[in-house]
C-alpha positions in Angstrom: 16.4 -25.9 4.7 14.3 -23.9 2.4 15.0 -24.6 -1.3 12.6 -22.1 -2.7 13.5 -18.7 -1.3 11.6 -15.4 -1.6 13.8 -12.3 -1.5 12.5 -9.1 -0.1 14.4 -5.9 -0.8 13.9 -3.0 1.7 15.0 -0.2 -0.6 15.3 2.9 1.6 13.8 2.8 5.1 13.2 5.9 7.2 16.4 6.1 9.2 19.0 8.9 9.1 21.1 7.2 6.5 21.2 9.9 3.8 24.3 11.4 5.4 26.0 8.0 5.6 25.6 6.8 2.0 25.8 8.9 -1.2 22.8 7.3 -3.0 20.0 6.5 -0.6 16.8 6.8 -2.5 14.9 9.8 -1.3 12.5 11.1 -4.0 9.5 9.1 -5.2 11.2 8.5 -8.5 14.4 7.3 -6.9 12.5 5.0 -4.6 10.5 3.6 -7.5 13.7 3.1 -9.5 15.3 1.3 -6.6 12.3 -1.1 -6.5 12.6 -1.8 -10.2 16.4 -2.3 -9.8 15.8 -4.8 -7.0 13.1 -6.7 -8.9 15.4 -6.9 -12.0 18.1 -8.4 -9.7 15.8 -11.1 -8.3 13.7 -9.6 -5.5 10.1 -10.9 -5.6 9.0 -8.3 -3.0 10.0 -4.7 -2.5 9.5 -3.2 0.9 8.8 0.6 0.7 9.1 3.6 2.9 8.9 7.1 1.5 10.9 10.2 2.4 10.3 13.9 2.3 12.0 14.9 -0.9 13.2 18.2 0.6 14.7 16.9 3.9 15.3 13.2 3.2 13.5 12.3 6.4 10.9 9.5 6.7 7.4 10.5 5.8 3.8 9.2 6.1 2.5 11.2 3.1 0.0 9.1 1.2 0.6 11.1 -2.0 4.3 10.1 -2.0 3.3 6.4 -1.6 0.9 6.8 -4.4 3.5 8.2 -6.7 6.0 5.4 -5.9 3.4 2.7 -6.6 2.3 4.4 -9.8 5.8 4.7 -11.1 6.6 1.0 -10.3 3.4 -0.3 -11.8 4.0 1.7 -15.0 7.0 -0.5 -15.7 6.5 -3.7 -13.6 3.2 -5.4 -12.9 4.7 -8.5 -11.3 6.9 -7.4 -8.4 5.0 -7.6 -5.0 4.7 -4.3 -3.2 5.0 -4.2 0.6 4.3 -0.8 2.1 5.4 0.0 5.6 2.6 0.8 8.1 5.2 1.3 10.9 5.3 5.1 10.8 3.4 7.1 13.4 4.7 5.4 16.5 7.8 7.5 17.3 8.1 8.8 20.8 11.1 10.9 21.9 11.3 11.0 25.6 12.4 14.5 26.8 15.0 14.2 29.6 13.7 17.3 31.4 10.0 16.8 30.7 9.4 13.1 30.2 5.6 13.5 30.6 5.6 15.4 27.3 6.6 14.0 23.9 9.9 15.5 22.9 10.9 17.1 19.6 10.8 14.6 16.8 7.9 12.6 18.2 5.2 11.4 15.7 2.4 9.6 17.5 -0.8 8.9 15.7 -3.7 6.5 16.0 -4.3 3.3 14.0 -6.5 4.8 11.4 -3.9 7.5 10.5 -1.1 4.9 10.3 -3.1 3.1 7.7 -4.2 6.0 5.5 -1.9 5.1 2.6 -2.9 1.4 2.9 -6.6 2.4 2.7 -5.8 4.4 -0.4 -3.6 2.0 -2.3 -4.4 -1.5 -1.0 -1.0 -3.0 -1.7 -0.5 -6.7 -1.7 1.4 -6.6 1.6 1.9 -4.1 4.4 3.9 -4.4 7.6 2.6 -4.7 11.1 5.3 -4.0 13.7 4.2 -6.2 16.6 5.4 -4.4 19.7 6.9 -1.4 21.5 10.6 -1.2 22.0 13.5 1.1 22.8 14.9 2.0 19.4 18.6 3.0 19.3 20.7 4.2 22.1 19.2 7.4 23.3 15.6 8.5 24.0 13.6 7.0 21.1 10.8 4.6 21.7 8.7 3.0 19.0 5.1 2.6 20.4 2.8 -0.2 19.2 0.3 -1.0 21.9 -1.9 -4.1 21.8 -5.0 -1.9 21.2 -3.4 -0.1 18.3 -2.1 -3.4 16.8 -5.4 -5.2 17.1 -7.2 -2.2 15.4 -4.6 -2.2 12.6 -4.7 -5.9 12.1 -8.5 -5.9 11.9 -8.6 -3.1 9.3 -5.8 -4.7 7.3 -7.7 -7.9 7.2 -10.9 -6.1 6.1 -9.0 -4.4 3.2 -7.7 -7.8 2.0 -4.1 -6.8 2.4 -1.5 -9.4 3.6 0.2 -8.2 6.9 3.8 -9.0 7.3 4.2 -9.1 11.1 7.6 -7.6 11.9 9.0 -8.9 15.2 12.0 -7.3 16.8 12.1 -9.4 20.0 10.6 -12.5 21.5 7.7 -10.7 23.2 6.7 -9.3 19.8 6.6 -12.8 18.4 4.4 -13.9 21.4 1.9 -11.1 20.6 2.0 -11.7 16.8 1.0 -15.3 17.5 -1.8 -14.0 19.7 -3.1 -12.0 16.8 -3.1 -15.2 14.7 -4.9 -17.1 17.5 -7.6 -14.4 17.7 -8.4 -14.7 14.0 -7.1 -11.3 13.1 -4.4 -12.7 10.6 -5.5 -14.8 7.7 -3.6 -18.0 6.7 -0.8 -18.4 6.1 0.5 -15.9 8.6 3.6 -14.1 7.5 6.4 -13.2 9.9 9.6 -11.1 9.5 12.3 -11.7 12.1 14.1 -8.4 12.4 17.4 -8.8 14.2 20.2 -6.6 15.3 18.3 -3.3 16.0 19.3 -1.9 19.3 17.7 -2.9 21.7 15.7 -5.8 20.2 16.8 -9.3 19.5 20.4 -9.7 18.5 21.4 -10.9 15.0 23.0 -14.2 15.8 22.5 -17.9 15.0 21.0 -18.9 18.2 18.5 -16.1 18.4 17.2 -16.6 14.9 16.9 -20.4 15.4 15.1 -19.9 18.7 12.6 -17.5 17.2 12.0 -19.7 14.2 11.3 -22.6 16.4 8.5 -20.6 18.1 6.6 -19.9 14.9 3.2 -21.5 14.3 3.0 -24.6 12.0 2.4 -23.5 8.4 3.7 -19.9 8.9 5.7 -18.2 6.2 8.7 -16.4 7.6 11.7 -14.5 6.6 14.6 -13.0 8.7 17.2 -10.4 8.3 20.2 -8.9 10.2 21.4 -5.4 9.9 24.7 -4.0 8.8 27.6 -6.6 8.6 25.2 -9.4 9.7 22.9 -9.0 6.6 24.4 -11.8 4.5 25.2 -14.1 7.4 21.5 -13.9 8.4 20.5 -14.6 4.7 22.4 -17.9 4.9 21.0 -18.6 8.4 17.4 -18.0 7.3 17.7 -20.3 4.3 19.2 -23.1 6.4 16.5 -22.8 9.0 13.7 -23.0 6.4 12.9 -19.3 6.0 13.0 -16.5 3.4 15.3 -13.5 3.3 15.4 -9.7 3.2 18.3 -7.4 2.1 18.5 -3.8 1.0 19.7 -0.3 1.9 17.2 0.1 4.7 19.2 -2.5 6.7 22.8 -2.3 5.4 24.7 0.3 3.4 27.8 -1.7 2.3 28.4 -4.5 -0.2 31.7 -5.3 1.6 34.0 -3.3 3.9 34.4 0.2 2.5 32.3 -0.4 -0.6 28.9 1.3 -0.7 26.1 -1.0 -1.9 23.1 -0.5 -4.1 19.9 -2.3 -3.7 20.4 -4.3 -6.9 23.9 -5.3 -5.8 22.7 -6.5 -2.4 20.0 -8.6 -4.1 22.5 -10.0 -6.6 24.8 -11.0 -3.7 21.9 -12.7 -1.9 20.9 -14.6 -5.1 24.5 -15.9 -5.4 24.6 -17.0 -1.7 21.2 -18.7 -1.9 22.2 -20.6 -5.0 25.5 -21.5 -3.5 23.6 -23.1 -0.6 21.7 -25.3 -3.2 18.4 -23.3 -3.2 16.6 -21.3 -5.9 15.1 -17.9 -5.8 11.3 -17.5 -6.2 9.8 -15.4 -8.9 7.0 -12.9 -7.9 4.4 -15.4 -9.3 5.9 -18.2 -7.2 5.9 -15.9 -4.1 2.3 -15.0 -4.7 1.4 -18.7 -4.7 3.2 -19.3 -1.4 1.7 -16.3 0.3 -1.8 -16.8 -1.3 -2.0 -13.3 -2.6 -3.5 -12.3 -5.9 -1.9 -10.7 -8.9 -1.2 -7.0 -9.0 
């Protein structure tokens, strides 16, 4: 069991959730305010996507990331910022012309995926460690070994901590390969992402199996989406890991009740303390992760 738990709050994501929840953060101000709300509630890390303020769709615009970071840092110098680097791998396979990327595809190289990381050098950025079918239609998220090695190498050169997101056991296998090749500095940081169709399911046995495969000394967290968010909080703590909550992964506080990021963090804090553990401050999280102050 982990008795000193880091909470990450993933405040908005890039998915099509704006039509499903009345208060998904969309503008840079809303996303920054969500980060501050989560930090006030007890999150040591905020995981940040940005969205096009006109359409609400996910964006890779470095200027939007810069505005969010600036707004957060104006009011909070302590919370750890974790910017996604997972955008730019979207392939929509056209049923009629599968040899051509379909409408909605967004495929760019490693350097373009890291433009905002180059600009802002956050404490943490994500590294999604494998290709997978994403959802139940024609969407594929493409992360090839060549792209991932190039990204890992540049992230390491920038002095940013990569959070290796693993959505299935093969992703975990490759993430460990990056560690063995010296492309990930100690301690390696893993995020077990469970319940996304068609990756690893969000259940007790799957999380336990994946946690058992992690390298000695690794820092890891895990989450489940939707109704499995809080059960996987408890599971991760009991297995020795850290946790993630937030509107990226789950829209409801309980059945029929829309959540906010702050309310989800508060619920996780109560659950963690009920289990007999305590919640890490940003300073304590920095010490565990070996990252410097903002």
